[in-house]
mmJSON file of the N, C-alpha and C atoms, coordinates in Angstrom:
{"data_MODEL":{"atom_site":{
"group_PDB":["ATOM","ATOM","ATOM","ATOM","ATOM","ATOM","ATOM","ATOM","ATOM","ATOM","ATOM","ATOM","ATOM","ATOM","ATOM","ATOM","ATOM","ATOM","ATOM","ATOM","ATOM","ATOM","ATOM","ATOM","ATOM","ATOM","ATOM","ATOM","ATOM","ATOM","ATOM","ATOM","ATOM","ATOM","ATOM","ATOM","ATOM","ATOM","ATOM","ATOM","ATOM","ATOM","ATOM","ATOM","ATOM","ATOM","ATOM","ATOM","ATOM","ATOM","ATOM","ATOM","ATOM","ATOM","ATOM","ATOM","ATOM","ATOM","ATOM","ATOM","ATOM","ATOM","ATOM","ATOM","ATOM","ATOM","ATOM","ATOM","ATOM","ATOM","ATOM","ATOM","ATOM","ATOM","ATOM","ATOM","ATOM","ATOM","ATOM","ATOM","ATOM","ATOM","ATOM","ATOM","ATOM","ATOM","ATOM","ATOM","ATOM","ATOM","ATOM","ATOM","ATOM","ATOM","ATOM","ATOM","ATOM","ATOM","ATOM","ATOM","ATOM","ATOM","ATOM","ATOM","ATOM","ATOM","ATOM","ATOM","ATOM","ATOM","ATOM","ATOM","ATOM","ATOM","ATOM","ATOM","ATOM","ATOM","ATOM","ATOM","ATOM","ATOM","ATOM","ATOM","ATOM","ATOM","ATOM","ATOM","ATOM","ATOM","ATOM","ATOM","ATOM","ATOM","ATOM","ATOM","ATOM","ATOM","ATOM","ATOM","ATOM","ATOM","ATOM","ATOM","ATOM","ATOM","ATOM","ATOM","ATOM","ATOM","ATOM","ATOM","ATOM","ATOM","ATOM","ATOM","ATOM","ATOM","ATOM","ATOM","ATOM","ATOM","ATOM","ATOM","ATOM","ATOM","ATOM","ATOM","ATOM","ATOM","ATOM","ATOM","ATOM","ATOM","ATOM","ATOM","ATOM","ATOM","ATOM","ATOM","ATOM","ATOM","ATOM","ATOM","ATOM","ATOM","ATOM","ATOM","ATOM","ATOM","ATOM","ATOM","ATOM","ATOM","ATOM","ATOM","ATOM","ATOM","ATOM","ATOM","ATOM","ATOM","ATOM","ATOM","ATOM","ATOM","ATOM","ATOM","ATOM","ATOM","ATOM","ATOM","ATOM","ATOM","ATOM","ATOM","ATOM","ATOM","ATOM","ATOM","ATOM","ATOM","ATOM","ATOM","ATOM"],
"id":[1,2,3,4,5,6,7,8,9,10,11,12,13,14,15,16,17,18,19,20,21,22,23,24,25,26,27,28,29,30,31,32,33,34,35,36,37,38,39,40,41,42,43,44,45,46,47,48,49,50,51,52,53,54,55,56,57,58,59,60,61,62,63,64,65,66,67,68,69,70,71,72,73,74,75,76,77,78,79,80,81,82,83,84,85,86,87,88,89,90,91,92,93,94,95,96,97,98,99,100,101,102,103,104,105,106,107,108,109,110,111,112,113,114,115,116,117,118,119,120,121,122,123,124,125,126,127,128,129,130,131,132,133,134,135,136,137,138,139,140,141,142,143,144,145,146,147,148,149,150,151,152,153,154,155,156,157,158,159,160,161,162,163,164,165,166,167,168,169,170,171,172,173,174,175,176,177,178,179,180,181,182,183,184,185,186,187,188,189,190,191,192,193,194,195,196,197,198,199,200,201,202,203,204,205,206,207,208,209,210,211,212,213,214,215,216,217,218,219,220,221,222,223,224,225],
"type_symbol":["N","C","C","N","C","C","N","C","C","N","C","C","N","C","C","N","C","C","N","C","C","N","C","C","N","C","C","N","C","C","N","C","C","N","C","C","N","C","C","N","C","C","N","C","C","N","C","C","N","C","C","N","C","C","N","C","C","N","C","C","N","C","C","N","C","C","N","C","C","N","C","C","N","C","C","N","C","C","N","C","C","N","C","C","N","C","C","N","C","C","N","C","C","N","C","C","N","C","C","N","C","C","N","C","C","N","C","C","N","C","C","N","C","C","N","C","C","N","C","C","N","C","C","N","C","C","N","C","C","N","C","C","N","C","C","N","C","C","N","C","C","N","C","C","N","C","C","N","C","C","N","C","C","N","C","C","N","C","C","N","C","C","N","C","C","N","C","C","N","C","C","N","C","C","N","C","C","N","C","C","N","C","C","N","C","C","N","C","C","N","C","C","N","C","C","N","C","C","N","C","C","N","C","C","N","C","C","N","C","C","N","C","C","N","C","C","N","C","C","N","C","C","N","C","C"],
"label_atom_id":["N","CA","C","N","CA","C","N","CA","C","N","CA","C","N","CA","C","N","CA","C","N","CA","C","N","CA","C","N","CA","C","N","CA","C","N","CA","C","N","CA","C","N","CA","C","N","CA","C","N","CA","C","N","CA","C","N","CA","C","N","CA","C","N","CA","C","N","CA","C","N","CA","C","N","CA","C","N","CA","C","N","CA","C","N","CA","C","N","CA","C","N","CA","C","N","CA","C","N","CA","C","N","CA","C","N","CA","C","N","CA","C","N","CA","C","N","CA","C","N","CA","C","N","CA","C","N","CA","C","N","CA","C","N","CA","C","N","CA","C","N","CA","C","N","CA","C","N","CA","C","N","CA","C","N","CA","C","N","CA","C","N","CA","C","N","CA","C","N","CA","C","N","CA","C","N","CA","C","N","CA","C","N","CA","C","N","CA","C","N","CA","C","N","CA","C","N","CA","C","N","CA","C","N","CA","C","N","CA","C","N","CA","C","N","CA","C","N","CA","C","N","CA","C","N","CA","C","N","CA","C","N","CA","C","N","CA","C","N","CA","C","N","CA","C","N","CA","C","N","CA","C","N","CA","C","N","CA","C","N","CA","C"],
"label_alt_id":[null,null,null,null,null,null,null,null,null,null,null,null,null,null,null,null,null,null,null,null,null,null,null,null,null,null,null,null,null,null,null,null,null,null,null,null,null,null,null,null,null,null,null,null,null,null,null,null,null,null,null,null,null,null,null,null,null,null,null,null,null,null,null,null,null,null,null,null,null,null,null,null,null,null,null,null,null,null,null,null,null,null,null,null,null,null,null,null,null,null,null,null,null,null,null,null,null,null,null,null,null,null,null,null,null,null,null,null,null,null,null,null,null,null,null,null,null,null,null,null,null,null,null,null,null,null,null,null,null,null,null,null,null,null,null,null,null,null,null,null,null,null,null,null,null,null,null,null,null,null,null,null,null,null,null,null,null,null,null,null,null,null,null,null,null,null,null,null,null,null,null,null,null,null,null,null,null,null,null,null,null,null,null,null,null,null,null,null,null,null,null,null,null,null,null,null,null,null,null,null,null,null,null,null,null,null,null,null,null,null,null,null,null,null,null,null,null,null,null,null,null,null,null,null,null],
"label_comp_id":["MET","MET","MET","GLY","GLY","GLY","THR","THR","THR","SER","SER","SER","SER","SER","SER","GLN","GLN","GLN","PRO","PRO","PRO","GLY","GLY","GLY","GLN","GLN","GLN","GLY","GLY","GLY","LEU","LEU","LEU","ASP","ASP","ASP","GLY","GLY","GLY","GLY","GLY","GLY","PRO","PRO","PRO","ASP","ASP","ASP","GLY","GLY","GLY","ARG","ARG","ARG","GLN","GLN","GLN","PHE","PHE","PHE","ALA","ALA","ALA","GLY","GLY","GLY","TRP","TRP","TRP","SER","SER","SER","SER","SER","SER","VAL","VAL","VAL","LEU","LEU","LEU","ASP","ASP","ASP","ARG","ARG","ARG","TYR","TYR","TYR","GLY","GLY","GLY","VAL","VAL","VAL","GLN","GLN","GLN","TYR","TYR","TYR","LEU","LEU","LEU","ILE","ILE","ILE","LEU","LEU","LEU","ASP","ASP","ASP","LYS","LYS","LYS","VAL","VAL","VAL","ARG","ARG","ARG","ASP","ASP","ASP","GLY","GLY","GLY","ASN","ASN","ASN","LEU","LEU","LEU","LEU","LEU","LEU","SER","SER","SER","LEU","LEU","LEU","VAL","VAL","VAL","ARG","ARG","ARG","ALA","ALA","ALA","ARG","ARG","ARG","PRO","PRO","PRO","GLY","GLY","GLY","TRP","TRP","TRP","THR","THR","THR","VAL","VAL","VAL","ASP","ASP","ASP","TYR","TYR","TYR","GLU","GLU","GLU","ASP","ASP","ASP","GLY","GLY","GLY","ALA","ALA","ALA","SER","SER","SER","VAL","VAL","VAL","LEU","LEU","LEU","PHE","PHE","PHE","ILE","ILE","ILE","ARG","ARG","ARG","SER","SER","SER","PRO","PRO","PRO","ALA","ALA","ALA","GLY","GLY","GLY","VAL","VAL","VAL","SER","SER","SER"],
"label_asym_id":["A","A","A","A","A","A","A","A","A","A","A","A","A","A","A","A","A","A","A","A","A","A","A","A","A","A","A","A","A","A","A","A","A","A","A","A","A","A","A","A","A","A","A","A","A","A","A","A","A","A","A","A","A","A","A","A","A","A","A","A","A","A","A","A","A","A","A","A","A","A","A","A","A","A","A","A","A","A","A","A","A","A","A","A","A","A","A","A","A","A","A","A","A","A","A","A","A","A","A","A","A","A","A","A","A","A","A","A","A","A","A","A","A","A","A","A","A","A","A","A","A","A","A","A","A","A","A","A","A","A","A","A","A","A","A","A","A","A","A","A","A","A","A","A","A","A","A","A","A","A","A","A","A","A","A","A","A","A","A","A","A","A","A","A","A","A","A","A","A","A","A","A","A","A","A","A","A","A","A","A","A","A","A","A","A","A","A","A","A","A","A","A","A","A","A","A","A","A","A","A","A","A","A","A","A","A","A","A","A","A","A","A","A","A","A","A","A","A","A","A","A","A","A","A","A"],
"label_entity_id":["1","1","1","1","1","1","1","1","1","1","1","1","1","1","1","1","1","1","1","1","1","1","1","1","1","1","1","1","1","1","1","1","1","1","1","1","1","1","1","1","1","1","1","1","1","1","1","1","1","1","1","1","1","1","1","1","1","1","1","1","1","1","1","1","1","1","1","1","1","1","1","1","1","1","1","1","1","1","1","1","1","1","1","1","1","1","1","1","1","1","1","1","1","1","1","1","1","1","1","1","1","1","1","1","1","1","1","1","1","1","1","1","1","1","1","1","1","1","1","1","1","1","1","1","1","1","1","1","1","1","1","1","1","1","1","1","1","1","1","1","1","1","1","1","1","1","1","1","1","1","1","1","1","1","1","1","1","1","1","1","1","1","1","1","1","1","1","1","1","1","1","1","1","1","1","1","1","1","1","1","1","1","1","1","1","1","1","1","1","1","1","1","1","1","1","1","1","1","1","1","1","1","1","1","1","1","1","1","1","1","1","1","1","1","1","1","1","1","1","1","1","1","1","1","1"],
"label_seq_id":[1,1,1,2,2,2,3,3,3,4,4,4,5,5,5,6,6,6,7,7,7,8,8,8,9,9,9,10,10,10,11,11,11,12,12,12,13,13,13,14,14,14,15,15,15,16,16,16,17,17,17,18,18,18,19,19,19,20,20,20,21,21,21,22,22,22,23,23,23,24,24,24,25,25,25,26,26,26,27,27,27,28,28,28,29,29,29,30,30,30,31,31,31,32,32,32,33,33,33,34,34,34,35,35,35,36,36,36,37,37,37,38,38,38,39,39,39,40,40,40,41,41,41,42,42,42,43,43,43,44,44,44,45,45,45,46,46,46,47,47,47,48,48,48,49,49,49,50,50,50,51,51,51,52,52,52,53,53,53,54,54,54,55,55,55,56,56,56,57,57,57,58,58,58,59,59,59,60,60,60,61,61,61,62,62,62,63,63,63,64,64,64,65,65,65,66,66,66,67,67,67,68,68,68,69,69,69,70,70,70,71,71,71,72,72,72,73,73,73,74,74,74,75,75,75],
"pdbx_PDB_ins_code":[null,null,null,null,null,null,null,null,null,null,null,null,null,null,null,null,null,null,null,null,null,null,null,null,null,null,null,null,null,null,null,null,null,null,null,null,null,null,null,null,null,null,null,null,null,null,null,null,null,null,null,null,null,null,null,null,null,null,null,null,null,null,null,null,null,null,null,null,null,null,null,null,null,null,null,null,null,null,null,null,null,null,null,null,null,null,null,null,null,null,null,null,null,null,null,null,null,null,null,null,null,null,null,null,null,null,null,null,null,null,null,null,null,null,null,null,null,null,null,null,null,null,null,null,null,null,null,null,null,null,null,null,null,null,null,null,null,null,null,null,null,null,null,null,null,null,null,null,null,null,null,null,null,null,null,null,null,null,null,null,null,null,null,null,null,null,null,null,null,null,null,null,null,null,null,null,null,null,null,null,null,null,null,null,null,null,null,null,null,null,null,null,null,null,null,null,null,null,null,null,null,null,null,null,null,null,null,null,null,null,null,null,null,null,null,null,null,null,null,null,null,null,null,null,null],
"Cartn_x":[41.323,42.039,42.661,42.52,43.139,43.269,44.433,44.681,44.642,44.537,44.772,43.277,43.559,42.284,42.247,43.527,43.716,43.183,42.088,41.797,43.019,43.189,44.079,45.135,45.262,46.434,45.85,46.737,46.441,47.626,47.614,48.837,49.853,49.701,50.68,51.482,51.353,52.041,51.062,50.504,49.618,49.952,49.668,49.718,50.947,52.124,53.394,54.49,53.762,54.195,55.115,55.436,56.15,55.499,56.119,55.45,55.399,54.642,54.347,54.869,56.307,57.135,56.602,55.668,54.974,53.721,53.212,51.601,51.374,52.064,52.247,51.962,52.659,52.399,51.159,50.6,49.131,48.072,48.11,47.25,47.204,48.529,48.56,48.014,48.418,47.809,46.302,45.648,44.47,43.678,44.365,43.893,43.118,43.465,42.9,42.859,41.743,41.75,41.46,40.647,40.766,40.925,41.266,41.617,40.806,40.036,39.675,40.382,40.878,41.998,41.776,41.577,41.097,42.526,42.437,43.544,44.532,43.449,44.259,44.769,44.121,44.588,45.267,45.139,45.865,47.134,47.42,48.534,49.768,50.434,51.457,51.322,50.19,49.907,49.6,48.718,48.639,49.433,50.601,51.723,52.386,52.43,53.267,52.486,50.84,50.124,50.407,50.396,50.502,51.923,53.024,54.497,54.35,53.372,53.534,52.872,53.905,53.303,52.013,51.21,50.004,48.745,48.863,47.897,47.807,46.242,45.967,44.548,44.655,43.488,42.511,41.307,40.147,39.156,39.033,38.672,39.245,39.068,39.699,39.059,39.072,38.158,39.017,38.466,38.893,39.591,38.45,38.905,39.438,39.197,39.507,40.048,40.473,41.131,40.753,40.107,39.67,41.043,41.703,42.63,42.265,42.14,42.23,43.412,43.619,44.784,44.628,45.935,45.897,45.665,45.106,45.491,46.979,47.96,49.018,49.725,48.915,49.687,49.318,48.607,48.222,49.464,49.801,50.563,49.963],
"Cartn_y":[107.864,106.728,105.502,104.43,103.322,102.265,101.584,100.286,99.272,99.558,98.373,98.024,97.151,97.192,97.53,97.898,98.961,100.166,100.769,102.224,103.064,104.382,105.284,105.094,103.947,103.813,103.311,104.192,104.135,104.545,104.927,104.96,105.744,106.651,107.589,106.961,105.758,104.832,105.177,105.691,105.96,106.73,106.744,107.987,108.264,107.264,107.608,108.253,108.661,109.298,108.667,107.09,106.705,106.746,106.976,107.027,105.581,105.299,104.058,104.358,103.634,103.744,103.58,102.799,102.457,102.935,104.061,104.415,104.589,105.272,105.588,104.466,103.352,102.15,101.542,101.983,101.204,101.887,103.241,103.94,103.803,103.609,103.076,101.85,100.793,99.15,99.211,100.352,100.098,101.185,101.641,103.327,103.992,104.464,105.559,106.844,107.678,108.798,109.95,109.504,111.079,110.608,111.422,111.012,112.275,112.052,113.051,112.872,113.545,113.475,114.544,113.996,114.739,115.912,116.894,117.886,117.644,117.332,116.561,115.468,114.373,112.686,112.271,112.996,112.529,113.49,114.111,115.078,114.8,113.983,113.085,112.922,111.975,111.996,113.012,113.867,115.483,115.735,115.998,116.611,116.188,114.623,114.029,113.984,114.03,114.099,115.762,116.676,117.747,117.915,117.482,117.375,116.596,115.739,114.608,115.208,115.373,115.503,114.32,115.233,114.559,114.373,115.075,115.287,116.799,117.226,118.508,119.007,119.829,120.192,120.637,120.132,120.419,121.232,120.606,121.438,121.358,122.55,122.208,123.152,122.661,123.562,123.7,124.12,123.873,122.652,121.676,120.392,119.186,119.517,118.181,118.833,118.01,118.142,117.41,117.741,116.889,116.923,115.817,115.977,115.013,115.297,114.369,114.379,113.225,112.527,113.046,113.521,113.666,112.549,112.123,111.312,110.731,111.256,111.181,110.676,110.672,109.987,108.772,108.064,106.804,105.574,104.716,104.097,103.134],
"Cartn_z":[121.291,120.589,121.248,121.479,121.897,121.26,121.49,120.776,121.671,123.028,124.006,124.743,125.563,126.093,127.964,128.367,128.915,128.983,130.089,130.199,130.128,129.204,129.519,128.649,127.997,127.218,125.779,124.795,123.363,122.703,121.531,120.258,121.332,122.077,122.453,123.807,123.819,125.079,126.465,126.595,128.035,128.875,130.072,130.856,131.645,131.255,131.716,130.977,129.515,128.795,127.384,127.858,126.539,125.371,124.467,122.877,122.505,121.862,120.657,119.829,119.353,118.251,117.1,116.551,115.516,115.309,115.973,116.006,114.59,113.901,112.454,111.564,111.846,111.03,111.198,112.476,112.573,112.166,112.276,111.163,109.913,109.301,107.829,107.79,108.359,108.377,108.072,109.083,109.42,108.178,107.579,106.712,107.441,108.597,109.164,108.425,108.16,107.413,108.792,109.718,110.939,112.055,112.706,114.377,114.705,115.93,116.974,118.123,118.737,119.77,120.847,121.994,123.145,123.717,123.715,124.111,125.424,126.199,127.54,127.719,127.33,127.48,126.406,124.949,123.999,123.806,124.857,124.226,123.846,124.039,123.295,121.78,121.77,120.18,119.598,120.15,119.434,118.752,119.599,119.612,118.08,118.188,117.098,115.766,115.681,114.8,114.286,114.851,114.515,113.759,113.859,113.397,112.525,111.926,111.136,109.694,108.572,107.044,106.959,106.148,105.836,106.735,107.635,108.766,108.622,108.462,108.858,109.57,110.461,111.435,110.689,110.802,110.147,111.049,112.32,113.388,114.574,115.568,116.866,117.693,119.05,120.05,121.209,122.354,123.646,124.191,123.781,124.125,123.377,121.953,120.759,119.605,118.746,117.311,116.918,115.53,114.462,113.342,113.284,111.94,110.916,109.724,108.575,107.562,107.42,106.421,105.208,104.406,102.983,102.457,100.851,100.328,100.069,100.178,99.884,101.249,102.423,103.383,103.754,102.953,103.202,102.281,102.946,101.935,101.439],
"occupancy":[1.0,1.0,1.0,1.0,1.0,1.0,1.0,1.0,1.0,1.0,1.0,1.0,1.0,1.0,1.0,1.0,1.0,1.0,1.0,1.0,1.0,1.0,1.0,1.0,1.0,1.0,1.0,1.0,1.0,1.0,1.0,1.0,1.0,1.0,1.0,1.0,1.0,1.0,1.0,1.0,1.0,1.0,1.0,1.0,1.0,1.0,1.0,1.0,1.0,1.0,1.0,1.0,1.0,1.0,1.0,1.0,1.0,1.0,1.0,1.0,1.0,1.0,1.0,1.0,1.0,1.0,1.0,1.0,1.0,1.0,1.0,1.0,1.0,1.0,1.0,1.0,1.0,1.0,1.0,1.0,1.0,1.0,1.0,1.0,1.0,1.0,1.0,1.0,1.0,1.0,1.0,1.0,1.0,1.0,1.0,1.0,1.0,1.0,1.0,1.0,1.0,1.0,1.0,1.0,1.0,1.0,1.0,1.0,1.0,1.0,1.0,1.0,1.0,1.0,1.0,1.0,1.0,1.0,1.0,1.0,1.0,1.0,1.0,1.0,1.0,1.0,1.0,1.0,1.0,1.0,1.0,1.0,1.0,1.0,1.0,1.0,1.0,1.0,1.0,1.0,1.0,1.0,1.0,1.0,1.0,1.0,1.0,1.0,1.0,1.0,1.0,1.0,1.0,1.0,1.0,1.0,1.0,1.0,1.0,1.0,1.0,1.0,1.0,1.0,1.0,1.0,1.0,1.0,1.0,1.0,1.0,1.0,1.0,1.0,1.0,1.0,1.0,1.0,1.0,1.0,1.0,1.0,1.0,1.0,1.0,1.0,1.0,1.0,1.0,1.0,1.0,1.0,1.0,1.0,1.0,1.0,1.0,1.0,1.0,1.0,1.0,1.0,1.0,1.0,1.0,1.0,1.0,1.0,1.0,1.0,1.0,1.0,1.0,1.0,1.0,1.0,1.0,1.0,1.0,1.0,1.0,1.0,1.0,1.0,1.0],
"B_iso_or_equiv":[0.0,0.0,0.0,0.0,0.0,0.0,0.0,0.0,0.0,0.0,0.0,0.0,0.0,0.0,0.0,0.0,0.0,0.0,0.0,0.0,0.0,0.0,0.0,0.0,0.0,0.0,0.0,0.0,0.0,0.0,0.0,0.0,0.0,0.0,0.0,0.0,0.0,0.0,0.0,0.0,0.0,0.0,0.0,0.0,0.0,0.0,0.0,0.0,0.0,0.0,0.0,0.0,0.0,0.0,0.0,0.0,0.0,0.0,0.0,0.0,0.0,0.0,0.0,0.0,0.0,0.0,0.0,0.0,0.0,0.0,0.0,0.0,0.0,0.0,0.0,0.0,0.0,0.0,0.0,0.0,0.0,0.0,0.0,0.0,0.0,0.0,0.0,0.0,0.0,0.0,0.0,0.0,0.0,0.0,0.0,0.0,0.0,0.0,0.0,0.0,0.0,0.0,0.0,0.0,0.0,0.0,0.0,0.0,0.0,0.0,0.0,0.0,0.0,0.0,0.0,0.0,0.0,0.0,0.0,0.0,0.0,0.0,0.0,0.0,0.0,0.0,0.0,0.0,0.0,0.0,0.0,0.0,0.0,0.0,0.0,0.0,0.0,0.0,0.0,0.0,0.0,0.0,0.0,0.0,0.0,0.0,0.0,0.0,0.0,0.0,0.0,0.0,0.0,0.0,0.0,0.0,0.0,0.0,0.0,0.0,0.0,0.0,0.0,0.0,0.0,0.0,0.0,0.0,0.0,0.0,0.0,0.0,0.0,0.0,0.0,0.0,0.0,0.0,0.0,0.0,0.0,0.0,0.0,0.0,0.0,0.0,0.0,0.0,0.0,0.0,0.0,0.0,0.0,0.0,0.0,0.0,0.0,0.0,0.0,0.0,0.0,0.0,0.0,0.0,0.0,0.0,0.0,0.0,0.0,0.0,0.0,0.0,0.0,0.0,0.0,0.0,0.0,0.0,0.0,0.0,0.0,0.0,0.0,0.0,0.0],
"pdbx_formal_charge":[null,null,null,null,null,null,null,null,null,null,null,null,null,null,null,null,null,null,null,null,null,null,null,null,null,null,null,null,null,null,null,null,null,null,null,null,null,null,null,null,null,null,null,null,null,null,null,null,null,null,null,null,null,null,null,null,null,null,null,null,null,null,null,null,null,null,null,null,null,null,null,null,null,null,null,null,null,null,null,null,null,null,null,null,null,null,null,null,null,null,null,null,null,null,null,null,null,null,null,null,null,null,null,null,null,null,null,null,null,null,null,null,null,null,null,null,null,null,null,null,null,null,null,null,null,null,null,null,null,null,null,null,null,null,null,null,null,null,null,null,null,null,null,null,null,null,null,null,null,null,null,null,null,null,null,null,null,null,null,null,null,null,null,null,null,null,null,null,null,null,null,null,null,null,null,null,null,null,null,null,null,null,null,null,null,null,null,null,null,null,null,null,null,null,null,null,null,null,null,null,null,null,null,null,null,null,null,null,null,null,null,null,null,null,null,null,null,null,null,null,null,null,null,null,null],
"auth_seq_id":[1,1,1,2,2,2,3,3,3,4,4,4,5,5,5,6,6,6,7,7,7,8,8,8,9,9,9,10,10,10,11,11,11,12,12,12,13,13,13,14,14,14,15,15,15,16,16,16,17,17,17,18,18,18,19,19,19,20,20,20,21,21,21,22,22,22,23,23,23,24,24,24,25,25,25,26,26,26,27,27,27,28,28,28,29,29,29,30,30,30,31,31,31,32,32,32,33,33,33,34,34,34,35,35,35,36,36,36,37,37,37,38,38,38,39,39,39,40,40,40,41,41,41,42,42,42,43,43,43,44,44,44,45,45,45,46,46,46,47,47,47,48,48,48,49,49,49,50,50,50,51,51,51,52,52,52,53,53,53,54,54,54,55,55,55,56,56,56,57,57,57,58,58,58,59,59,59,60,60,60,61,61,61,62,62,62,63,63,63,64,64,64,65,65,65,66,66,66,67,67,67,68,68,68,69,69,69,70,70,70,71,71,71,72,72,72,73,73,73,74,74,74,75,75,75],
"auth_comp_id":["MET","MET","MET","GLY","GLY","GLY","THR","THR","THR","SER","SER","SER","SER","SER","SER","GLN","GLN","GLN","PRO","PRO","PRO","GLY","GLY","GLY","GLN","GLN","GLN","GLY","GLY","GLY","LEU","LEU","LEU","ASP","ASP","ASP","GLY","GLY","GLY","GLY","GLY","GLY","PRO","PRO","PRO","ASP","ASP","ASP","GLY","GLY","GLY","ARG","ARG","ARG","GLN","GLN","GLN","PHE","PHE","PHE","ALA","ALA","ALA","GLY","GLY","GLY","TRP","TRP","TRP","SER","SER","SER","SER","SER","SER","VAL","VAL","VAL","LEU","LEU","LEU","ASP","ASP","ASP","ARG","ARG","ARG","TYR","TYR","TYR","GLY","GLY","GLY","VAL","VAL","VAL","GLN","GLN","GLN","TYR","TYR","TYR","LEU","LEU","LEU","ILE","ILE","ILE","LEU","LEU","LEU","ASP","ASP","ASP","LYS","LYS","LYS","VAL","VAL","VAL","ARG","ARG","ARG","ASP","ASP","ASP","GLY","GLY","GLY","ASN","ASN","ASN","LEU","LEU","LEU","LEU","LEU","LEU","SER","SER","SER","LEU","LEU","LEU","VAL","VAL","VAL","ARG","ARG","ARG","ALA","ALA","ALA","ARG","ARG","ARG","PRO","PRO","PRO","GLY","GLY","GLY","TRP","TRP","TRP","THR","THR","THR","VAL","VAL","VAL","ASP","ASP","ASP","TYR","TYR","TYR","GLU","GLU","GLU","ASP","ASP","ASP","GLY","GLY","GLY","ALA","ALA","ALA","SER","SER","SER","VAL","VAL","VAL","LEU","LEU","LEU","PHE","PHE","PHE","ILE","ILE","ILE","ARG","ARG","ARG","SER","SER","SER","PRO","PRO","PRO","ALA","ALA","ALA","GLY","GLY","GLY","VAL","VAL","VAL","SER","SER","SER"],
"auth_asym_id":["A","A","A","A","A","A","A","A","A","A","A","A","A","A","A","A","A","A","A","A","A","A","A","A","A","A","A","A","A","A","A","A","A","A","A","A","A","A","A","A","A","A","A","A","A","A","A","A","A","A","A","A","A","A","A","A","A","A","A","A","A","A","A","A","A","A","A","A","A","A","A","A","A","A","A","A","A","A","A","A","A","A","A","A","A","A","A","A","A","A","A","A","A","A","A","A","A","A","A","A","A","A","A","A","A","A","A","A","A","A","A","A","A","A","A","A","A","A","A","A","A","A","A","A","A","A","A","A","A","A","A","A","A","A","A","A","A","A","A","A","A","A","A","A","A","A","A","A","A","A","A","A","A","A","A","A","A","A","A","A","A","A","A","A","A","A","A","A","A","A","A","A","A","A","A","A","A","A","A","A","A","A","A","A","A","A","A","A","A","A","A","A","A","A","A","A","A","A","A","A","A","A","A","A","A","A","A","A","A","A","A","A","A","A","A","A","A","A","A","A","A","A","A","A","A"],
"auth_atom_id":["N","CA","C","N","CA","C","N","CA","C","N","CA","C","N","CA","C","N","CA","C","N","CA","C","N","CA","C","N","CA","C","N","CA","C","N","CA","C","N","CA","C","N","CA","C","N","CA","C","N","CA","C","N","CA","C","N","CA","C","N","CA","C","N","CA","C","N","CA","C","N","CA","C","N","CA","C","N","CA","C","N","CA","C","N","CA","C","N","CA","C","N","CA","C","N","CA","C","N","CA","C","N","CA","C","N","CA","C","N","CA","C","N","CA","C","N","CA","C","N","CA","C","N","CA","C","N","CA","C","N","CA","C","N","CA","C","N","CA","C","N","CA","C","N","CA","C","N","CA","C","N","CA","C","N","CA","C","N","CA","C","N","CA","C","N","CA","C","N","CA","C","N","CA","C","N","CA","C","N","CA","C","N","CA","C","N","CA","C","N","CA","C","N","CA","C","N","CA","C","N","CA","C","N","CA","C","N","CA","C","N","CA","C","N","CA","C","N","CA","C","N","CA","C","N","CA","C","N","CA","C","N","CA","C","N","CA","C","N","CA","C","N","CA","C","N","CA","C","N","CA","C","N","CA","C","N","CA","C","N","CA","C"],
"pdbx_PDB_model_num":[1,1,1,1,1,1,1,1,1,1,1,1,1,1,1,1,1,1,1,1,1,1,1,1,1,1,1,1,1,1,1,1,1,1,1,1,1,1,1,1,1,1,1,1,1,1,1,1,1,1,1,1,1,1,1,1,1,1,1,1,1,1,1,1,1,1,1,1,1,1,1,1,1,1,1,1,1,1,1,1,1,1,1,1,1,1,1,1,1,1,1,1,1,1,1,1,1,1,1,1,1,1,1,1,1,1,1,1,1,1,1,1,1,1,1,1,1,1,1,1,1,1,1,1,1,1,1,1,1,1,1,1,1,1,1,1,1,1,1,1,1,1,1,1,1,1,1,1,1,1,1,1,1,1,1,1,1,1,1,1,1,1,1,1,1,1,1,1,1,1,1,1,1,1,1,1,1,1,1,1,1,1,1,1,1,1,1,1,1,1,1,1,1,1,1,1,1,1,1,1,1,1,1,1,1,1,1,1,1,1,1,1,1,1,1,1,1,1,1,1,1,1,1,1,1]
}}}
């Protein structure tokens, strides 16, 4: 999942591992209810979402994880 026009950069801050401080507020602003994250490319964001209350894993396989946001998780 990306928010910039540069390949390889998304809400996790990109390939250098810097975390995008406002990732949660971006998801709130746009009412995002589902996230499909690649286990390799989205590793930083994957860890953040797993630790964040309000997001639950609906499906997971060797390549990706589907998260669903609980209604209480939306501001």
